[in-house]
C-alpha positions as CSV (number, residue, x, y, z in Angstrom):
1,M,86.5,91.1,116.7
2,K,86.1,90.9,113.0
3,K,89.8,90.0,112.6
4,Q,89.5,87.3,115.2
5,L,86.5,85.8,113.4
6,L,88.5,85.7,110.1
7,L,91.5,84.1,111.8
8,S,89.3,81.5,113.4
9,L,87.7,80.6,110.1
10,L,91.1,80.3,108.5
11,F,92.9,78.5,111.3
12,P,92.4,75.0,109.7
13,A,93.8,76.5,106.5
14,A,96.9,77.6,108.3
15,I,97.4,74.2,109.8
16,F,96.9,72.6,106.4
17,A,99.4,75.0,104.8
18,K,102.2,74.3,107.3
19,S,101.7,70.6,107.7
20,F,102.6,69.7,104.1
21,L,100.0,66.8,104.4
22,I,97.1,66.8,101.9
23,S,93.8,65.6,103.1
24,S,91.6,63.7,100.7
25,I,88.6,65.5,102.3
26,P,87.8,68.6,100.3
27,V,87.6,72.0,102.1
28,P,83.9,72.6,102.9
29,K,82.1,75.4,100.9
30,T,80.0,78.1,102.5
31,Y,76.8,79.3,100.8
32,I,74.8,82.4,101.6
33,Q,71.1,82.5,101.0
34,D,69.5,85.8,99.8
35,L,66.4,86.3,102.0
36,D,66.0,89.9,101.0
37,P,62.8,90.3,98.9
38,Y,64.0,93.6,97.4
39,P,66.7,94.2,94.8
40,C,70.0,95.8,95.8
41,D,71.7,98.3,93.5
42,E,75.3,99.6,93.8
43,A,74.4,102.3,96.4
44,C,72.7,99.6,98.5
45,M,75.7,97.3,98.4
46,Q,78.0,100.2,99.2
47,E,75.8,100.9,102.3
48,Y,76.1,97.3,103.4
49,V,79.9,97.4,103.1
50,A,80.1,100.7,105.0
51,K,78.0,99.2,107.8
52,E,80.1,96.1,107.8
53,M,77.0,94.0,106.9
54,I,79.3,91.7,104.8
55,F,76.9,88.7,104.5
56,S,74.0,90.9,103.4
57,F,76.4,92.4,100.8
58,L,77.6,89.0,99.6
59,A,74.0,87.7,99.3
60,H,73.5,90.2,96.6
61,A,77.0,90.3,95.1
62,T,76.6,86.9,93.3
63,S,78.6,87.9,90.2
64,K,81.3,90.3,89.1
65,L,80.5,93.9,90.0
66,E,81.2,96.9,87.7
67,N,82.5,98.9,90.6
68,P,86.1,97.7,91.0
69,V,86.3,98.6,94.7
70,L,83.2,96.7,95.5
71,D,84.3,93.8,93.4
72,E,87.6,93.6,95.2
73,V,85.6,93.4,98.5
74,R,83.5,90.7,97.0
75,M,86.4,88.6,95.8
76,T,88.3,89.0,99.1
77,H,85.5,87.7,101.2
78,I,84.7,84.9,98.7
79,A,88.2,83.6,99.3
80,L,88.2,84.3,103.1
81,F,84.9,82.4,103.7
82,N,85.5,79.8,100.9
83,L,82.1,80.6,99.4
84,G,80.6,78.2,96.9
85,S,80.8,79.5,93.4
86,A,77.8,79.5,91.0
87,T,80.1,78.1,88.3
88,I,82.7,75.4,88.6
89,I,85.4,75.1,85.9
90,G,85.9,71.4,85.1
91,D,87.7,69.1,87.4
92,R,89.8,70.3,90.4
93,L,93.2,71.7,89.8
94,K,96.1,69.5,90.8
95,I,99.3,71.4,91.8
96,A,102.4,69.7,93.2
97,L,105.1,71.3,95.4
98,L,108.7,69.9,95.3
99,L,110.3,70.8,98.6
100,P,113.9,70.1,99.7
101,H,112.9,71.2,103.2
102,K,116.4,70.8,104.6
103,V,117.9,73.1,101.9
104,I,115.3,75.9,101.7
105,G,114.4,76.0,105.4
106,R,111.4,78.3,106.1
107,Y,110.6,78.6,102.5
108,A,109.2,75.1,102.5
109,A,106.4,76.5,104.7
110,S,106.0,80.0,103.2
111,T,105.9,78.9,99.5
112,T,103.3,76.3,100.5
113,N,101.3,79.1,102.2
114,A,101.6,81.3,99.1
115,S,100.4,78.5,96.9
116,F,97.5,77.7,99.2
117,A,96.5,81.4,99.5
118,Y,96.5,81.8,95.7
119,L,94.4,78.7,95.0
120,L,92.0,79.7,97.8
121,A,91.5,83.1,96.3
122,R,90.6,81.8,92.9
123,N,87.6,80.0,94.4
124,H,88.1,76.8,92.3
125,S,88.3,73.3,93.7
126,F,91.9,72.2,93.9
127,E,94.4,69.6,95.3
128,L,97.7,70.9,96.5
129,K,100.2,68.2,97.4
130,S,103.7,68.6,98.8
131,Y,106.5,66.1,97.9
132,Q,109.3,66.5,100.4
133,I,112.8,65.3,99.5
134,N,115.7,65.0,101.9
135,A,118.3,66.3,99.4
136,Q,118.5,67.6,95.9
137,T,119.9,64.4,94.5
138,P,119.0,63.0,91.1
139,E,117.6,59.9,92.8
140,D,115.3,61.8,95.2
141,I,114.1,64.2,92.6
142,Q,113.4,61.5,90.0
143,A,111.5,59.4,92.6
144,A,109.4,62.5,93.4
145,F,108.6,63.1,89.7
146,E,107.6,59.5,89.2
147,Q,105.2,59.6,92.1
148,M,103.7,62.9,90.9
149,Q,103.0,61.4,87.5
150,E,101.5,58.3,89.0
151,E,99.2,60.5,91.1
152,G,98.2,62.7,88.2
153,F,100.2,65.9,89.0
154,Y,101.7,67.5,85.9
155,Y,102.2,71.1,87.2
156,V,104.9,71.6,89.8
157,I,106.2,74.5,91.8
158,A,109.8,73.8,92.7
159,P,111.7,76.3,95.0
160,L,115.1,74.7,94.4
161,T,118.6,76.0,94.5
162,Q,120.7,76.4,91.3
163,E,122.1,72.9,91.9
164,G,118.7,71.4,92.2
165,A,117.4,73.2,89.0
166,D,120.5,71.9,87.1
167,I,119.7,68.4,88.2
168,V,116.1,68.8,87.0
169,A,117.3,70.0,83.7
170,D,119.5,66.9,83.3
171,L,116.6,64.6,84.1
172,R,114.5,66.2,81.4
173,P,111.1,65.5,83.0
174,E,107.9,65.9,80.9
175,L,106.2,67.8,83.7
176,N,105.5,71.6,83.7
177,I,107.9,72.8,86.4
178,Y,108.3,76.4,87.7
179,F,111.3,77.5,89.6
180,P,110.4,80.7,91.6
181,T,114.0,80.9,92.8
182,I,116.0,80.7,89.5
183,H,116.4,83.1,86.6
184,K,116.8,81.6,83.2
185,K,120.1,83.4,82.7
186,S,121.5,80.8,85.2
187,A,119.8,77.8,83.6
188,K,121.4,75.3,81.3
189,S,118.2,74.0,79.7
190,T,115.9,75.0,76.8
191,S,113.2,72.5,77.7
192,P,109.7,73.9,77.0
193,F,108.6,72.2,80.3
194,L,110.7,74.3,82.5
195,F,109.7,77.8,83.6
196,Y,111.7,80.4,85.6
197,G,110.5,83.1,87.9
198,G,113.7,84.3,89.6
199,I,114.6,88.0,90.0
200,D,117.1,89.3,87.4
201,Y,119.8,90.6,89.7
202,R,122.1,91.4,86.8
203,A,119.5,93.7,85.2
204,Q,118.9,95.3,88.6
205,S,122.7,95.9,89.0
206,D,122.9,97.4,85.5
207,L,120.2,99.9,86.4
208,L,121.8,100.8,89.7
209,L,125.3,101.2,88.2
210,K,123.9,104.1,86.1
211,E,123.9,106.0,89.4
212,A,127.3,104.9,90.5
213,V,130.5,107.1,90.6
214,S,134.1,106.1,91.0
215,P,135.4,104.8,93.2
216,L,132.9,102.0,93.7
217,V,133.2,100.1,96.9
218,I,131.5,96.7,96.9
219,F,130.7,94.9,100.2
220,H,129.8,91.2,99.9
221,D,129.3,88.1,102.0
222,N,130.5,84.6,101.3
223,S,127.3,83.4,99.7
224,A,127.2,82.2,96.1
225,L,124.9,85.1,95.2
226,G,127.2,87.6,96.9
227,A,130.2,86.4,95.0
228,E,128.4,86.2,91.7
229,L,127.0,89.7,91.9
230,T,130.2,91.2,93.1
231,Q,132.1,89.8,90.1
232,Y,129.4,91.0,87.7
233,V,129.2,94.5,89.2
234,E,133.0,95.0,89.1
235,K,133.2,93.9,85.5
236,T,130.2,95.9,84.4
237,F,131.4,99.0,86.1
238,T,135.1,99.0,85.0
239,F,134.8,97.6,81.5
240,T,133.2,99.5,78.6
241,Q,132.0,97.7,75.5
242,V,133.6,98.9,72.2
243,M,131.4,98.8,69.1
244,P,132.7,95.8,67.2
245,Q,133.0,95.5,63.4
246,E,130.2,93.6,61.6
247,D,130.0,89.9,62.7
248,A,132.8,90.4,65.3
249,E,132.6,89.4,69.0
250,P,131.9,92.3,71.4
251,L,135.0,93.9,72.7
252,Y,135.3,95.1,76.3
253,V,138.0,97.6,77.3
254,E,138.9,98.4,80.9
255,D,138.3,102.1,81.9
256,P,141.4,103.3,83.8
257,T,139.4,106.2,85.4
258,K,137.2,103.8,87.3
259,K,138.4,102.2,90.5
260,V,136.8,99.4,92.5
261,F,137.4,98.2,96.0
262,Q,136.0,94.9,97.4
263,F,135.4,94.3,101.1
264,A,134.3,90.8,102.3
265,I,132.0,90.6,105.3
266,T,132.2,87.3,107.1
267,N,129.7,86.0,109.6
268,T,131.9,87.2,112.4
269,T,132.7,90.7,111.0
270,T,131.3,93.5,113.3
271,N,133.8,96.2,113.0
272,L,134.9,98.0,109.8
273,E,137.2,100.6,111.4
274,S,140.4,99.3,109.6
275,R,138.7,99.6,106.2
276,L,136.7,102.8,106.6
277,K,138.3,105.1,109.2
278,E,140.3,107.9,107.5
279,N,140.4,106.0,104.2
280,E,140.8,108.8,101.8
281,E,140.6,106.4,98.8
282,I,136.9,105.8,99.4
283,K,135.7,109.2,100.4
284,A,132.5,110.2,98.5
285,A,132.4,106.8,96.8
286,S,129.4,104.8,95.7
287,F,128.9,101.8,97.9
288,F,127.3,98.7,96.5
289,L,125.9,96.3,99.1
290,N,125.7,92.6,98.1
291,T,125.0,91.7,101.6
292,P,121.8,90.5,103.4
293,I,119.7,93.0,105.5
294,V,121.4,92.6,108.9
295,K,124.9,92.9,107.5
296,S,123.9,95.8,105.3
297,G,122.5,97.6,108.4
298,M,125.9,97.1,110.1
299,V,127.8,98.4,107.1
300,M,125.6,101.5,106.7
301,S,125.8,102.5,110.3
302,Q,129.6,102.4,110.1
303,L,129.7,104.4,106.9
304,T,128.1,107.2,108.9
305,L,130.3,106.5,112.0
306,Y,133.6,106.8,110.1
307,D,132.5,109.8,108.0
308,T,132.9,108.2,104.6
309,M,130.3,110.7,103.1
310,P,129.0,108.3,100.4
311,T,127.7,109.7,97.2
312,N,125.1,107.0,97.3
313,I,124.5,103.5,98.6
314,L,123.2,100.9,96.0
315,S,121.6,97.6,96.5
316,T,119.5,95.0,94.7
317,Q,116.3,93.2,95.8
318,I,118.4,91.7,98.7
319,N,117.7,94.7,100.8
320,Y,114.1,95.6,99.8
321,D,112.8,94.8,103.3
322,P,110.9,97.0,105.8
323,L,113.3,95.8,108.4
324,L,115.8,98.1,106.9
325,L,113.7,101.1,108.0
326,S,113.6,100.0,111.6
327,M,117.2,98.8,112.0
328,T,119.0,101.8,110.5
329,Q,118.9,105.5,111.2
330,L,117.5,107.9,108.6
331,E,121.0,109.5,108.3
332,D,122.6,106.0,107.6
333,R,120.3,105.4,104.6
334,K,120.6,108.9,103.2
335,G,121.3,108.5,99.5
336,M,120.4,104.9,99.4
337,I,118.9,103.5,96.2
338,I,117.3,100.0,96.0
339,A,116.2,98.1,92.9
340,N,112.9,96.3,93.3
341,S,111.0,93.9,91.0
342,I,107.9,93.4,93.2
343,T,105.9,96.0,91.4
344,E,102.5,94.4,90.9
345,H,100.3,94.1,94.0
346,N,97.0,92.2,94.3
347,N,95.2,93.3,97.5
348,I,93.1,90.2,97.8
349,L,96.1,87.9,97.6
350,I,98.1,90.2,100.0
351,E,95.3,90.0,102.6
352,I,94.9,86.3,102.4
353,N,98.6,85.7,102.7
354,S,98.7,88.0,105.6
355,L,96.1,86.0,107.5
356,L,98.2,82.9,106.9
357,G,101.2,84.7,108.4
358,N,102.8,85.1,104.9
359,D,104.3,88.0,103.0
360,I,104.1,88.6,99.3
361,T,104.7,92.3,99.4
362,Y,108.4,92.2,100.3
363,D,109.4,88.6,100.2
364,W,110.4,88.0,96.6
365,I,110.3,84.1,96.7
366,N,106.8,84.1,98.0
367,Y,105.9,86.7,95.4
368,T,107.5,84.8,92.5
369,T,105.8,81.6,93.7
370,T,102.4,83.4,93.5
371,V,103.2,84.8,90.0
372,G,104.2,81.3,88.8
373,L,101.1,79.7,90.2
374,D,99.0,82.4,88.5
375,Y,100.7,81.5,85.2
376,F,99.9,77.8,85.6
377,Y,96.3,78.6,86.6
378,N,96.0,80.5,83.3
379,L,97.5,77.6,81.3
380,I,95.1,75.0,83.0
381,T,91.9,76.9,83.1
382,N,92.4,79.6,80.3
383,E,91.1,82.2,82.9
384,N,92.7,85.6,83.0
385,R,95.9,86.0,85.0
386,E,95.9,88.2,88.1
387,Y,99.4,89.4,87.3
388,D,100.1,91.2,84.1
389,I,103.7,90.0,83.9
390,P,105.0,89.0,80.4
391,V,106.7,85.7,79.9
392,E,109.5,85.4,77.3
393,E,111.2,82.1,76.5
394,N,109.7,80.6,79.8
395,Q,111.1,83.4,82.0
396,M,109.0,85.9,83.9
397,L,110.0,89.5,82.9
398,Y,109.5,91.7,85.9
399,K,109.7,95.5,85.7
400,I,112.4,97.1,87.8
401,E,111.9,100.3,89.7
402,L,114.4,102.3,91.8
403,L,113.3,103.2,95.3
404,R,114.8,105.2,98.1
405,P,114.1,104.3,101.8
406,S,112.5,107.3,103.5
407,L,111.5,107.7,107.2
408,T,108.7,105.1,107.2
409,R,108.5,103.6,103.7
410,F,110.1,103.2,100.3
411,L,109.5,106.0,97.8
412,Q,110.2,106.3,94.1
413,Y,113.7,107.4,93.2
414,T,114.2,110.0,90.5
415,S,117.7,110.3,89.1
416,A,119.3,113.7,89.4
417,S,120.6,113.3,85.9
418,K,117.1,113.1,84.4
């Protein structure tokens, strides 16, 4: 019943988040009047929470609480019920979303939901406006920027592809623009107005390759990311850097003891028998999966079927997904190691996103969108950030952890060599 009540209260918010239409009517605030003539200490408030007397608790929890658990309950319900705050920080925030909806598909909706959930949680008046463009052309993007400036929006969340980010860099707009989808290593701009929140797949690959043995078998699809990662992984694994003389360029020498095999997985590939069955060259190899979750599940099941006996199976953020646990057998994912950069979790934001049908626990674009909005919020209001993620040269620096998929969840991986 409680969950139904919360969903009913947030139903208008869900419509707002998915419609991409911004109403000029502000979201109404809720105020709770304290009718209790007696003071309420920490033990009293804990009792209210234990008995699910949330409004009695909120009537007394009017400011930040010293108990972090109680304060998290307070902040969660302030956001859920859109409670009026005793303090208002200046004018309302104005955040724009640049959405090439035909290119990014479902992320047009989910990044909007992630942005809406974050702003709702901060309990500050805001205006969130979507600017949809049909294609990532210079003309469409420039027109959207001009409209943003005319309407007073100078902070922009832009989930674009690499092509779109390159066009933005060429246009050199004087707007603060955050790309949740792009890492700065792929950017061609040094503009102080452009910020990057993409996952560092190369750094993840470097960490995974420390666990790899020869031969290394790389599976990849036909996507740009799959091709880029495969090329990087092969070069990194087979070439060793030789210490150069002073002021000399780094020198890389191929290691003849290391072998690499590449197998392309097309959209129609369903059977790997010709590549795996009785292939002695890849027995006990390390397998590196640069494939999305469904294709990775297909590959892993056939590694077991054809007795390849992998030393380990390596993958980047691409396969950090709970679907992996349900679509593969435990035997198939034995020895699997996954690199993950979604390492900071905010329970309040996770809960609000969940009520909007959104995921910031496993979906890295929704997560990096939230991190970027948090950074902009700090720049605008000077309030503390929710995510303690450093920023270097306009790039978010995420920690990387290695995980292993167990029966029902992902666990920390500890290298046998340590």
